[in-house]
Each structure stands twice: as C-alpha cells, then as structure tokens.
N, CA, C and O of each residue as an XYZ file, in Angstrom:
836
protein
N     -20.093    -16.133     29.114
C     -21.491    -15.885     28.736
C     -22.363    -16.862     29.511
O     -22.094    -18.061     29.581
N     -23.416    -16.301     30.088
C     -24.319    -17.138     30.876
C     -25.231    -17.936     29.960
O     -25.781    -17.388     29.004
N     -25.394    -19.192     30.231
C     -26.261    -20.053     29.431
C     -27.635    -20.161     30.094
O     -27.771    -20.208     31.317
N     -28.637    -20.197     29.227
C     -30.014    -20.354     29.742
C     -30.233    -21.802     30.184
O     -30.077    -22.746     29.409
N     -30.586    -21.932     31.412
C     -30.859    -23.264     31.962
C     -32.366    -23.439     32.071
O     -33.036    -22.748     32.838
N     -32.872    -24.361     31.299
C     -34.330    -24.614     31.311
C     -34.639    -25.783     32.260
O     -33.969    -26.815     32.229
N     -35.658    -25.602     33.094
C     -36.019    -26.722     34.004
C     -36.626    -27.884     33.215
O     -37.327    -27.701     32.219
N     -36.328    -29.054     33.697
C     -36.884    -30.242     33.052
C     -38.390    -30.328     33.316
O     -38.836    -30.074     34.435
N     -39.167    -30.683     32.301
C     -40.624    -30.800     32.511
C     -40.950    -31.976     33.422
O     -40.346    -33.047     33.358
N     -41.944    -31.716     34.278
C     -42.357    -32.776     35.202
C     -43.079    -33.877     34.443
O     -43.766    -33.636     33.450
N     -42.904    -35.070     34.934
C     -43.544    -36.221     34.282
C     -45.043    -36.165     34.497
O     -45.515    -35.917     35.606
N     -45.772    -36.394     33.448
C     -47.228    -36.360     33.533
C     -47.739    -37.580     34.271
O     -47.174    -38.671     34.194
N     -48.832    -37.355     34.990
C     -49.414    -38.477     35.740
C     -50.068    -39.492     34.833
O     -50.299    -40.634     35.228
N     -50.378    -39.059     33.568
C     -51.018    -39.988     32.636
C     -50.037    -40.949     32.012
O     -50.430    -41.972     31.451
N     -48.730    -40.619     32.111
C     -47.745    -41.480     31.497
C     -47.654    -42.786     32.260
O     -47.784    -42.818     33.484
N     -47.435    -43.826     31.546
C     -47.365    -45.156     32.157
C     -46.004    -45.350     32.808
O     -44.965    -45.066     32.210
N     -46.028    -45.831     34.025
C     -44.786    -46.066     34.745
C     -44.067    -47.247     34.127
O     -44.712    -48.204     33.699
N     -42.771    -47.201     34.072
C     -42.035    -48.327     33.474
C     -42.223    -49.590     34.285
O     -42.409    -49.556     35.501
N     -42.171    -50.673     33.598
C     -42.351    -51.960     34.254
C     -41.178    -52.250     35.168
O     -40.021    -51.999     34.830
N     -41.505    -52.784     36.333
C     -40.466    -53.120     37.295
C     -39.752    -54.395     36.846
O     -40.398    -55.356     36.428
N     -38.462    -54.402     36.929
C     -37.740    -55.630     36.521
C     -38.027    -56.759     37.491
O     -38.184    -56.553     38.694
N     -38.089    -57.932     36.943
C     -38.358    -59.120     37.745
C     -37.041    -59.663     38.259
O     -36.146    -60.012     37.490
N     -36.946    -59.724     39.568
C     -35.735    -60.238     40.201
C     -35.861    -61.746     40.305
O     -36.890    -62.240     40.765
N     -34.849    -62.490     39.892
C     -34.927    -63.954     40.014
C     -35.152    -64.386     41.449
O     -34.501    -63.899     42.374
N     -36.095    -65.318     41.619
C     -36.423    -65.815     42.950
C     -37.484    -65.008     43.655
O     -37.926    -65.400     44.735
N     -37.923    -63.863     43.072
C     -38.939    -63.025     43.690
C     -40.201    -63.112     42.839
O     -40.120    -62.917     41.627
N     -41.375    -63.399     43.427
C     -42.602    -63.525     42.644
C     -43.009    -62.186     42.053
O     -42.852    -61.139     42.683
N     -43.534    -62.233     40.838
C     -43.972    -61.015     40.168
C     -45.283    -60.536     40.768
O     -46.081    -61.321     41.281
N     -45.487    -59.209     40.689
C     -46.722    -58.636     41.219
C     -47.889    -59.045     40.336
O     -47.752    -59.052     39.113
N     -49.043    -59.390     40.925
C     -50.195    -59.819     40.123
C     -50.796    -58.655     39.366
O     -50.797    -57.520     39.842
N     -51.302    -58.945     38.194
C     -51.987    -57.926     37.402
C     -53.389    -57.725     37.930
O     -53.807    -58.377     38.886
N     -54.134    -56.790     37.279
C     -55.495    -56.486     37.729
C     -56.418    -57.675     37.536
O     -57.313    -57.923     38.345
N     -56.187    -58.411     36.446
C     -57.037    -59.573     36.206
C     -56.722    -60.694     37.178
O     -57.608    -61.435     37.604
N     -55.422    -60.811     37.530
C     -55.025    -61.876     38.432
C     -55.329    -61.566     39.881
O     -55.382    -62.478     40.706
N     -55.532    -60.288     40.215
C     -55.775    -59.904     41.599
C     -57.246    -59.923     41.952
O     -57.647    -59.298     42.935
N     -58.076    -60.632     41.169
C     -59.494    -60.735     41.493
C     -59.674    -61.534     42.774
O     -58.828    -62.339     43.163
N     -60.816    -61.278     43.415
C     -61.070    -61.934     44.689
C     -61.224    -63.434     44.471
O     -62.089    -63.846     43.697
N     -60.416    -64.265     45.125
C     -60.550    -65.719     44.914
C     -61.862    -66.271     45.446
O     -62.319    -67.320     44.994
N     -62.484    -65.568     46.418
C     -63.758    -66.047     46.958
C     -64.848    -65.957     45.906
O     -65.652    -66.878     45.758
N     -64.879    -64.821     45.156
C     -65.873    -64.675     44.093
C     -65.652    -65.716     43.003
O     -66.613    -66.272     42.470
N     -64.396    -65.981     42.668
C     -64.117    -66.989     41.645
C     -64.559    -68.370     42.086
O     -65.078    -69.144     41.282
N     -64.356    -68.689     43.370
C     -64.781    -69.995     43.878
C     -66.295    -70.123     43.886
O     -66.837    -71.205     43.660
N     -66.991    -68.981     44.154
C     -68.443    -69.028     44.154
C     -68.989    -69.223     42.750
O     -70.025    -69.867     42.582
N     -68.323    -68.686     41.741
C     -68.801    -68.837     40.372
C     -68.481    -70.216     39.806
O     -69.158    -70.667     38.883
N     -67.487    -70.882     40.325
C     -67.101    -72.195     39.821
C     -67.718    -73.274     40.691
O     -67.354    -73.387     41.861
N     -68.661    -74.088     40.153
C     -69.279    -75.123     40.977
C     -68.311    -76.251     41.276
O     -67.388    -76.527     40.509
N     -68.539    -76.880     42.386
C     -67.721    -78.017     42.785
C     -68.015    -79.195     41.854
O     -69.183    -79.519     41.641
N     -66.980    -79.852     41.287
C     -67.245    -80.999     40.403
C     -68.054    -82.102     41.069
O     -68.820    -82.791     40.396
N     -67.901    -82.281     42.373
C     -68.676    -83.307     43.058
C     -70.151    -82.939     43.088
O     -71.008    -83.807     42.927
N     -70.459    -81.652     43.294
C     -71.858    -81.220     43.256
C     -72.441    -81.376     41.861
O     -73.615    -81.719     41.714
N     -71.636    -81.129     40.840
C     -72.109    -81.284     39.462
C     -72.456    -82.736     39.170
O     -73.506    -83.023     38.595
N     -71.578    -83.652     39.564
C     -71.834    -85.083     39.340
C     -73.038    -85.555     40.139
O     -73.856    -86.320     39.628
N     -73.159    -85.108     41.388
C     -74.293    -85.502     42.221
C     -75.602    -84.997     41.625
O     -76.589    -85.730     41.578
N     -75.611    -83.754     41.173
C     -76.827    -83.191     40.579
C     -77.237    -83.961     39.334
O     -78.418    -84.237     39.126
N     -76.259    -84.305     38.510
C     -76.575    -85.044     37.272
C     -77.128    -86.431     37.597
O     -78.110    -86.859     36.990
N     -76.519    -87.130     38.533
C     -76.996    -88.474     38.875
C     -78.389    -88.429     39.487
O     -79.231    -89.272     39.175
N     -78.636    -87.455     40.353
C     -79.949    -87.358     40.994
C     -81.041    -87.123     39.955
O     -82.096    -87.752     40.026
N     -80.810    -86.236     38.998
C     -81.833    -85.948     37.990
C     -82.038    -87.129     37.047
O     -83.170    -87.416     36.658
N     -80.977    -87.807     36.679
C     -81.131    -88.974     35.793
C     -81.923    -90.072     36.487
O     -82.855    -90.628     35.907
N     -81.555    -90.390     37.730
C     -82.260    -91.439     38.466
C     -83.700    -91.028     38.743
O     -84.614    -91.847     38.644
N     -83.901    -89.766     39.089
C     -85.254    -89.292     39.362
C     -86.140    -89.384     38.121
O     -87.307    -89.763     38.222
N     -85.600    -89.043     36.960
C     -86.377    -89.162     35.733
C     -86.765    -90.594     35.428
O     -87.884    -90.855     34.987
N     -85.841    -91.534     35.662
C     -86.149    -92.951     35.428
C     -87.218    -93.430     36.402
O     -88.130    -94.157     36.008
N     -87.120    -93.033     37.666
C     -88.115    -93.436     38.664
C     -89.488    -92.888     38.299
O     -90.490    -93.596     38.402
N     -89.536    -91.632     37.876
C     -90.822    -91.031     37.485
C     -91.430    -91.774     36.301
O     -92.633    -92.031     36.282
N     -90.606    -92.121     35.312
C     -91.108    -92.847     34.146
C     -91.617    -94.234     34.533
O     -92.654    -94.667     34.030
N     -90.907    -94.941     35.420
C     -91.333    -96.276     35.842
C     -92.642    -96.205     36.631
O     -93.553    -97.000     36.401
N     -92.732    -95.258     37.554
C     -93.976    -95.099     38.322
C     -95.135    -94.717     37.394
O     -96.253    -95.207     37.556
N     -94.863    -93.845     36.428
C     -95.903    -93.475     35.477
C     -96.363    -94.662     34.641
O     -97.555    -94.799     34.365
N     -95.428    -95.525     34.235
C     -95.801    -96.718     33.464
C     -96.651    -97.669     34.307
O     -97.613    -98.249     33.804
N     -96.302    -97.832     35.585
C     -97.103    -98.698     36.462
C     -98.510    -98.132     36.657
O     -99.488    -98.879     36.615
N     -98.618    -96.818     36.871
C     -99.934    -96.195     37.021
C    -100.730    -96.248     35.720
O    -101.953    -96.386     35.746
N    -100.048    -96.141     34.588
C    -100.740    -96.262     33.307
C    -101.323    -97.662     33.139
O    -102.451    -97.820     32.670
N    -100.561    -98.664     33.520
C    -101.052   -100.040     33.430
C    -102.286   -100.239     34.311
O    -103.260   -100.861     33.887
N    -102.244    -99.718     35.520
C    -103.386    -99.853     36.416
C    -104.586    -99.065     35.907
O    -105.723    -99.518     36.035
N    -104.348    -97.898     35.334
C    -105.457    -97.095     34.814
C    -106.135    -97.790     33.638
O    -107.357    -97.728     33.501
N    -105.357    -98.445     32.799
C    -105.928    -99.118     31.628
C    -106.630   -100.425     31.993
O    -107.584   -100.818     31.322
N    -106.170   -101.105     33.049
C    -106.742   -102.402     33.393
C    -107.857   -102.310     34.432
O    -108.735   -103.172     34.463
N    -107.839   -101.284     35.284
C    -108.813   -101.206     36.370
C    -109.890   -100.151     36.147
O    -110.930   -100.195     36.804
N    -109.670    -99.212     35.243
C    -110.637    -98.139     34.993
C    -111.052    -98.155     33.534
O    -110.249    -98.445     32.647
N    -112.311    -97.840     33.299
C    -112.829    -97.814     31.932
C    -112.393    -96.527     31.236
O    -112.641    -95.425     31.726
N    -111.737    -96.687     30.082
C    -111.286    -95.515     29.340
C    -112.456    -94.786     28.677
O    -112.440    -93.560     28.565
N    -113.455    -95.527     28.242
C    -114.658    -94.955     27.635
C    -115.889    -95.415     28.395
O    -115.920    -96.506     28.966
N    -116.910    -94.552     28.390
C    -118.160    -94.892     29.036
C    -119.089    -95.671     28.123
O    -118.699    -96.114     27.043
N    -120.333    -95.830     28.579
C    -121.307    -96.606     27.813
C    -121.680    -95.922     26.502
O    -121.951    -96.599     25.510
N    -121.697    -94.609     26.484
C    -122.050    -93.842     25.288
C    -120.816    -93.283     24.576
O    -120.895    -92.275     23.873
N    -119.694    -93.939     24.765
C    -118.432    -93.552     24.138
C    -117.905    -92.209     24.656
O    -117.074    -91.574     24.006
N    -118.386    -91.782     25.818
C    -117.865    -90.565     26.438
C    -116.624    -90.919     27.246
O    -116.420    -92.092     27.559
N    -115.790    -89.945     27.593
C    -114.609    -90.249     28.420
C    -115.008    -90.866     29.751
O    -115.848    -90.332     30.475
N    -114.398    -91.988     30.057
C    -114.722    -92.695     31.283
C    -113.827    -92.303     32.445
O    -113.048    -91.356     32.339
N    -113.934    -93.030     33.561
C    -113.112    -92.697     34.744
C    -111.614    -92.841     34.499
O    -110.816    -92.198     35.181
N    -111.217    -93.679     33.533
C    -109.793    -93.854     33.273
C    -109.213    -92.912     32.247
O    -108.027    -92.991     31.930
N    -110.051    -92.006     31.715
C    -109.580    -91.113     30.656
C    -108.512    -90.150     31.179
O    -107.422    -90.060     30.614
N    -108.824    -89.439     32.248
C    -107.868    -88.474     32.821
C    -106.623    -89.149     33.381
O    -105.520    -88.664     33.126
N    -106.743    -90.261     34.142
C    -105.515    -90.911     34.624
C    -104.594    -91.377     33.503
O    -103.373    -91.307     33.641
N    -105.161    -91.852     32.392
C    -104.324    -92.295     31.275
C    -103.553    -91.118     30.687
O    -102.359    -91.230     30.412
N    -104.233    -89.996     30.494
C    -103.555    -88.819     29.947
C    -102.453    -88.320     30.882
O    -101.357    -87.980     30.437
N    -102.753    -88.282     32.169
C    -101.769    -87.782     33.131
C    -100.557    -88.705     33.236
O     -99.423    -88.233     33.319
N    -100.789    -90.009     33.233
C     -99.664    -90.944     33.346
C     -98.796    -90.938     32.083
O     -97.580    -91.105     32.170
N     -99.407    -90.749     30.919
C     -98.611    -90.633     29.690
C     -97.720    -89.390     29.755
O     -96.545    -89.436     29.392
N     -98.293    -88.285     30.219
C     -97.473    -87.070     30.392
C     -96.376    -87.300     31.421
O     -95.266    -86.792     31.264
N     -96.673    -88.059     32.474
C     -95.677    -88.336     33.506
C     -94.515    -89.147     32.945
O     -93.356    -88.870     33.254
N     -94.819    -90.134     32.131
C     -93.755    -90.935     31.516
C     -92.891    -90.071     30.598
O     -91.663    -90.158     30.630
N     -93.534    -89.243     29.783
C     -92.779    -88.380     28.877
C     -91.889    -87.391     29.608
O     -90.748    -87.167     29.206
N     -92.399    -86.801     30.673
C     -91.594    -85.836     31.433
C     -90.424    -86.531     32.138
O     -89.329    -85.974     32.203
N     -90.642    -87.733     32.664
C     -89.544    -88.457     33.312
C     -88.435    -88.810     32.343
O     -87.256    -88.635     32.650
N     -88.812    -89.313     31.156
C     -87.795    -89.638     30.152
C     -87.076    -88.374     29.663
O     -85.866    -88.392     29.434
N     -87.825    -87.285     29.505
C     -87.196    -86.034     29.068
C     -86.210    -85.513     30.112
O     -85.149    -84.995     29.763
N     -86.559    -85.650     31.387
C     -85.651    -85.210     32.452
C     -84.338    -85.984     32.417
O     -83.261    -85.396     32.514
N     -84.434    -87.292     32.280
C     -83.208    -88.107     32.223
C     -82.398    -87.802     30.969
O     -81.171    -87.731     31.027
N     -83.078    -87.621     29.833
C     -82.363    -87.362     28.585
C     -81.636    -86.021     28.618
O     -80.514    -85.909     28.124
N     -82.271    -85.010     29.197
C     -81.636    -83.688     29.254
C     -80.372    -83.725     30.103
O     -79.357    -83.128     29.744
N     -80.439    -84.436     31.242
C     -79.270    -84.475     32.128
C     -78.241    -85.504     31.693
O     -77.136    -85.536     32.234
N     -78.583    -86.350     30.721
C     -77.594    -87.272     30.171
C     -76.897    -86.704     28.943
O     -75.678    -86.810     28.810
N     -77.673    -86.100     28.043
C     -77.137    -85.684     26.747
C     -77.198    -84.171     26.521
O     -76.764    -83.697     25.471
N     -77.723    -83.408     27.473
C     -77.789    -81.960     27.301
C     -76.417    -81.324     27.284
O     -75.506    -81.816     27.949
N     -76.245    -80.237     26.535
C     -74.910    -79.616     26.453
C     -74.433    -79.046     27.780
O     -73.254    -79.174     28.113
N     -75.317    -78.422     28.542
C     -74.896    -77.861     29.824
C     -74.550    -78.953     30.826
O     -73.602    -78.813     31.598
N     -75.314    -80.038     30.816
C     -75.004    -81.135     31.740
C     -73.687    -81.806     31.390
O     -72.937    -82.201     32.283
N     -73.394    -81.941     30.097
C     -72.137    -82.589     29.694
C     -70.931    -81.703     29.983
O     -69.853    -82.203     30.305
N     -71.111    -80.384     29.867
C     -70.004    -79.463     30.131
C     -69.858    -79.125     31.611
O     -68.842    -78.552     32.006
N     -70.834    -79.460     32.431
C     -70.767    -79.146     33.852
C     -71.153    -77.734     34.188
O     -70.804    -77.242     35.261
N     -71.882    -77.045     33.280
C     -72.295    -75.661     33.537
C     -73.748    -75.552     33.970
O     -74.243    -74.441     34.162
N     -74.445    -76.672     34.129
C     -75.842    -76.637     34.555
C     -75.926    -76.280     36.033
O     -74.969    -76.513     36.772
N     -77.052    -75.717     36.484
C     -77.197    -75.391     37.912
C     -77.105    -76.644     38.771
O     -77.588    -77.712     38.396
N     -76.483    -76.492     39.915
C     -76.305    -77.617     40.825
C     -77.354    -77.576     41.926
O     -77.955    -76.536     42.195
N     -77.560    -78.730     42.557
C     -78.505    -78.815     43.655
C     -77.970    -78.089     44.879
O     -76.773    -78.114     45.162
N     -78.869    -77.450     45.591
C     -78.513    -76.795     46.842
C     -78.914    -77.699     48.003
O     -80.100    -77.944     48.226
N     -77.936    -78.185     48.727
C     -78.187    -79.083     49.848
C     -78.180    -78.343     51.178
O     -77.965    -78.958     52.223
N     -78.410    -77.043     51.158
C     -78.466    -76.290     52.398
C     -79.769    -76.589     53.139
O     -80.725    -77.091     52.547
N     -79.801    -76.282     54.421
C     -80.985    -76.563     55.230
C     -82.226    -75.814     54.761
O     -83.298    -76.418     54.733
N     -82.148    -74.513     54.384
C     -83.360    -73.852     53.883
C     -83.909    -74.481     52.613
O     -85.123    -74.622     52.464
N     -83.026    -74.862     51.697
C     -83.494    -75.482     50.455
C     -84.113    -76.846     50.715
O     -85.144    -77.169     50.125
N     -83.512    -77.660     51.584
C     -84.075    -78.955     51.913
C     -85.405    -78.819     52.647
O     -86.329    -79.597     52.415
N     -85.498    -77.834     53.527
C     -86.762    -77.606     54.217
C     -87.867    -77.178     53.286
O     -89.023    -77.559     53.473
N     -87.525    -76.385     52.276
C     -88.527    -75.966     51.301
C     -89.018    -77.146     50.479
O     -90.211    -77.248     50.195
N     -88.113    -78.039     50.094
C     -88.520    -79.236     49.352
C     -89.426    -80.127     50.196
O     -90.402    -80.678     49.687
N     -89.111    -80.272     51.484
C     -89.962    -81.076     52.357
C     -91.337    -80.449     52.529
O     -92.327    -81.169     52.657
N     -91.418    -79.130     52.536
C     -92.715    -78.465     52.630
C     -93.581    -78.744     51.399
O     -94.798    -78.885     51.512
N     -92.949    -78.822     50.228
C     -93.700    -79.143     49.010
C     -94.298    -80.545     49.109
O     -95.474    -80.746     48.802
N     -93.485    -81.516     49.540
C     -93.996    -82.876     49.688
C     -95.072    -82.952     50.760
O     -96.050    -83.681     50.599
N     -94.910    -82.220     51.838
C     -95.908    -82.216     52.905
C     -97.229    -81.636     52.405
O     -98.297    -82.145     52.747
N     -97.165    -80.579     51.603
C     -98.390    -79.992     51.044
C     -99.094    -80.980     50.122
O    -100.322    -81.065     50.137
N     -98.338    -81.728     49.321
C     -98.943    -82.733     48.443
C     -99.603    -83.849     49.243
O    -100.690    -84.304     48.888
N     -98.958    -84.292     50.316
C     -99.535    -85.353     51.146
C    -100.815    -84.875     51.823
O    -101.802    -85.608     51.872
N    -100.804    -83.661     52.341
C    -101.993    -83.114     53.004
C    -103.158    -83.010     52.028
O    -104.281    -83.392     52.357
N    -102.899    -82.495     50.829
C    -103.971    -82.368     49.840
C    -104.473    -83.735     49.374
O    -105.659    -83.891     49.087
N    -103.579    -84.728     49.297
C    -104.013    -86.066     48.899
C    -104.934    -86.680     49.945
O    -105.905    -87.347     49.586
N    -104.652    -86.472     51.234
C    -105.521    -86.998     52.276
C    -106.851    -86.239     52.352
O    -107.837    -86.776     52.858
N    -106.887    -85.020     51.866
C    -108.123    -84.233     51.919
C    -109.042    -84.500     50.734
O    -110.189    -84.053     50.735
N    -108.561    -85.220     49.721
C    -109.410    -85.466     48.549
C    -110.619    -86.320     48.917
O    -111.728    -86.046     48.460
N    -110.419    -87.359     49.743
C    -111.537    -88.257     50.064
C    -112.629    -87.567     50.872
O    -113.801    -87.724     50.532
N    -112.309    -86.802     51.936
C    -113.411    -86.167     52.664
C    -113.939    -84.886     52.009
O    -115.129    -84.591     52.122
N    -113.081    -84.122     51.327
C    -113.489    -82.816     50.819
C    -113.685    -82.765     49.318
O    -114.340    -81.848     48.823
N    -113.141    -83.719     48.573
C    -113.278    -83.696     47.133
C    -112.111    -83.003     46.446
O    -111.262    -82.384     47.087
N    -112.095    -83.127     45.111
C    -110.982    -82.603     44.326
C    -110.889    -81.089     44.393
O    -109.796    -80.535     44.514
N    -112.038    -80.413     44.316
C    -112.022    -78.953     44.213
C    -111.452    -78.294     45.466
O    -110.564    -77.448     45.365
N    -111.946    -78.666     46.636
C    -111.479    -78.040     47.876
C    -110.061    -78.490     48.209
O    -109.251    -77.690     48.676
N    -109.757    -79.761     47.973
C    -108.386    -80.221     48.225
C    -107.392    -79.499     47.326
O    -106.279    -79.192     47.753
N    -107.786    -79.224     46.079
C    -106.918    -78.451     45.190
C    -106.712    -77.033     45.671
O    -105.612    -76.492     45.569
N    -107.769    -76.424     46.198
C    -107.632    -75.065     46.738
C    -106.745    -75.048     47.977
O    -105.995    -74.095     48.187
N    -106.822    -76.094     48.800
C    -105.939    -76.164     49.971
C    -104.479    -76.264     49.532
O    -103.606    -75.621     50.116
N    -104.217    -77.067     48.505
C    -102.847    -77.177     47.994
C    -102.346    -75.839     47.460
O    -101.202    -75.456     47.706
N    -103.199    -75.134     46.732
C    -102.804    -73.827     46.187
C    -102.526    -72.837     47.309
O    -101.557    -72.081     47.240
N    -103.363    -72.833     48.342
C    -103.147    -71.915     49.464
C    -101.856    -72.237     50.211
O    -101.147    -71.328     50.642
N    -101.550    -73.511     50.365
C    -100.287    -73.873     51.013
C     -99.090    -73.396     50.196
O     -98.096    -72.937     50.758
N     -99.183    -73.502     48.880
C     -98.093    -73.031     48.024
C     -97.953    -71.520     48.119
O     -96.840    -70.999     48.193
N     -99.096    -70.808     48.115
C     -99.043    -69.339     48.127
C     -98.545    -68.812     49.465
O     -97.684    -67.933     49.499
N     -99.077    -69.337     50.575
C     -98.825    -68.748     51.894
C     -97.573    -69.328     52.545
O     -96.747    -68.578     53.064
N     -97.423    -70.645     52.526
C     -96.372    -71.286     53.308
C     -95.081    -71.456     52.520
O     -94.003    -71.137     53.023
N     -95.179    -71.958     51.283
C     -93.973    -72.345     50.548
C     -93.359    -71.161     49.811
O     -92.219    -70.783     50.084
N     -94.105    -70.578     48.882
C     -93.552    -69.518     48.035
C     -93.722    -68.123     48.615
O     -92.942    -67.222     48.308
N     -94.747    -67.940     49.457
C     -95.048    -66.614     50.034
C     -95.218    -65.568     48.931
O     -94.563    -64.525     48.923
N     -96.106    -65.882     48.018
C     -96.338    -65.023     46.851
C     -97.114    -63.787     47.287
O     -98.054    -63.882     48.076
N     -96.716    -62.624     46.769
C     -97.391    -61.367     47.065
C     -97.969    -60.705     45.823
O     -98.612    -59.660     45.922
N     -97.752    -61.291     44.671
C     -98.286    -60.733     43.434
C     -99.771    -61.080     43.335
O    -100.135    -62.255     43.297
N    -100.619    -60.066     43.294
C    -102.066    -60.276     43.248
C    -102.485    -61.026     41.984
O    -103.266    -61.971     42.100
N    -102.015    -60.665     40.774
C    -102.415    -61.441     39.588
C    -102.014    -62.907     39.659
O    -102.775    -63.772     39.226
N    -100.827    -63.206     40.201
C    -100.405    -64.602     40.311
C    -101.247    -65.353     41.324
O    -101.570    -66.521     41.108
N    -101.612    -64.702     42.437
C    -102.464    -65.343     43.437
C    -103.829    -65.665     42.846
O    -104.360    -66.754     43.060
N    -104.403    -64.710     42.094
C    -105.709    -64.946     41.475
C    -105.631    -66.088     40.466
O    -106.533    -66.924     40.403
N    -104.545    -66.128     39.669
C    -104.397    -67.197     38.670
C    -104.280    -68.563     39.338
O    -104.862    -69.536     38.859
N    -103.533    -68.645     40.441
C    -103.385    -69.930     41.133
C    -104.681    -70.368     41.791
O    -105.004    -71.556     41.788
N    -105.432    -69.425     42.358
C    -106.697    -69.781     42.993
C    -107.738    -70.229     41.966
O    -108.625    -71.020     42.288
N    -107.638    -69.738     40.756
C    -108.575    -70.130     39.712
C    -108.204    -71.448     39.040
O    -108.998    -71.994     38.273
N    -107.012    -71.962     39.318
C    -106.567    -73.184     38.643
C    -107.437    -74.409     38.971
O    -107.853    -75.099     38.040
N    -107.737    -74.719     40.255
C    -108.615    -75.877     40.518
C    -110.013    -75.742     39.924
O    -110.499    -76.716     39.350
N    -110.705    -74.574     40.026
C    -112.019    -74.481     39.377
C    -111.958    -74.642     37.863
O    -112.863    -75.226     37.268
N    -110.900    -74.131     37.230
C    -110.770    -74.295     35.779
C    -110.583    -75.757     35.411
O    -111.187    -76.234     34.450
N    -109.756    -76.474     36.158
C    -109.572    -77.900     35.894
C    -110.863    -78.675     36.144
O    -111.192    -79.594     35.393
N    -111.595    -78.307     37.198
C    -112.870    -78.962     37.480
C    -113.865    -78.717     36.349
O    -114.555    -79.640     35.917
N    -113.941    -77.483     35.871
C    -114.872    -77.157     34.781
C    -114.467    -77.865     33.492
O    -115.327    -78.346     32.754
N    -113.162    -77.932     33.214
C    -112.694    -78.538     31.973
C    -112.956    -80.036     31.936
O    -113.495    -80.553     30.957
N    -112.572    -80.737     33.007
C    -112.648    -82.196     32.974
C    -114.013    -82.720     33.428
O    -114.564    -83.620     32.794
N    -114.559    -82.178     34.504
C    -115.784    -82.747     35.049
C    -117.017    -82.303     34.267
O    -117.965    -83.074     34.119
N    -117.015    -81.080     33.770
C    -118.217    -80.561     33.104
C    -118.113    -80.683     31.592
O    -119.015    -81.220     30.950
N    -117.013    -80.186     31.013
C    -116.906    -80.218     29.554
C    -116.604    -81.625     29.041
O    -117.301    -82.129     28.160
N    -115.572    -82.257     29.589
C    -115.189    -83.586     29.126
C    -115.958    -84.709     29.822
O    -115.865    -85.868     29.420
N    -116.718    -84.365     30.868
C    -117.511    -85.344     31.615
C    -116.640    -86.460     32.180
O    -117.026    -87.629     32.191
N    -115.469    -86.075     32.644
C    -114.568    -87.019     33.320
C    -114.816    -86.899     34.816
O    -114.682    -85.817     35.387
N    -115.173    -87.997     35.442
C    -115.520    -87.961     36.855
C    -114.270    -87.768     37.703
O    -113.387    -88.625     37.729
N    -114.205    -86.631     38.398
C    -113.095    -86.351     39.297
C    -113.410    -86.898     40.682
O    -114.575    -87.138     41.000
N    -112.371    -87.101     41.523
C    -112.628    -87.634     42.871
C    -113.556    -86.725     43.673
O    -113.303    -85.528     43.809
N    -114.619    -87.299     44.193
C    -115.560    -86.552     45.019
C    -115.435    -86.934     46.476
O    -115.111    -88.078     46.796
N    -115.692    -85.982     47.367
C    -115.572    -86.221     48.791
C    -116.904    -86.538     49.432
O    -117.958    -86.378     48.816
N    -116.850    -86.990     50.675
C    -118.068    -87.289     51.421
C    -118.749    -86.031     51.941
O    -119.971    -85.998     52.085
N    -117.953    -84.985     52.226
C    -118.533    -83.737     52.723
C    -118.872    -82.769     51.600
O    -119.812    -81.983     51.717
N    -118.102    -82.823     50.503
C    -118.306    -81.900     49.402
C    -117.827    -82.570     48.131
O    -116.741    -83.149     48.093
N    -118.652    -82.488     47.079
C    -118.256    -83.124     45.828
C    -117.270    -82.236     45.107
O    -116.804    -82.584     44.022
C-alpha cells in the first residue's frame, strides 16, 4: 500500500534563527547594541581632560570677575558721588549697581561650576578650543574694545549702537528682523531709563552727547 508523503513546511522568514554556538577561542558576534558606530559614541562622550579644563576655566573666571567687580565697586564708592545735591542719583549710582551685579554674577559662575550637579558629574558642556570658536570669542572682545574707545568722542548712545551693530553684522550675523530691532533699541532704552528717568549722568562724547 502506498503511503501519503507530505512535504515538510518551509521555515517562515519571521521565525528567529537559532543562536550560533560559541566556539572557544573565537570572539562572539556583536549584537545590534554593541555594533553601534564607535565614532558617534566618542563624539557623545566628552574627553575628561576637556571637562576638567572647562570647569577650572569657569571657576577661575568667576573669581576674577568678582575681584574686578569688587575693585570697581570700591572706586565707584570712593571717587564718585552716589547721591547728588538734591538726593537724586549721582554719577556713582549706575556704576555701583553694575559692579554689585558683576560681583554676584562672578560668584554665581564659580559656585555653579564648583557645586552644580552637571559640573560634578562631568555632563556639562565643554569649551570648544577650535579656531572658529576662538576667533568668535576674540571678535567679541574686539567689539567691546572698539565701543569703549568710541565712548569718549561719540558718547554712550552712539558707542552702544556701534557695539550692537558689530554684534548683529560681524559676530552673530543675525537675520531675524524682530531681534535686530530689539537690539538696536537697547541703547536708546538704557539712555532713556538712566539719563532721563533716573537722572544718572551717562558718559558723554565731545562730538555727540
């Protein structure tokens, strides 16, 4: 009697292939998680030396800012009158306020990088010492120096506008119209607030007050 021979069903492609046995002395094949690109992993993990350098730079910078602010505060209190003859804000009113804020910001910077959770764990952003980043930082300092030299001949208002224009055009290259308008209005608003409302005498120039 002939027997019915049924063909074996083909293995489905969805079925999981059996695990390959591990031969002693032969490395096992990496899994999907282990086969990630090592370059991407290295880019996500900051160098411990960069982390330490960034932390030290911010701590020292905060201390320097606080010390300079304290020295300027001392000079503002001893060389400039805090109040005028009629008890109005004098020439030293604005410098005292600014130097107090400078001291507070310097101490806060050092404290954050000393005791902050991200700084202690090493997950805080690190400094970029590449040439474009260093050049951008130098441009910021150059813009501040240029505006400081322009205060005496042009006055606070125009020197402030020159600083804003340098930031917009040269450093940041801002293209947002609302942000450009807000930055251009910043020096006139400060002039109106301190010189007119608070009657604090701002630096005036020989060509333009």
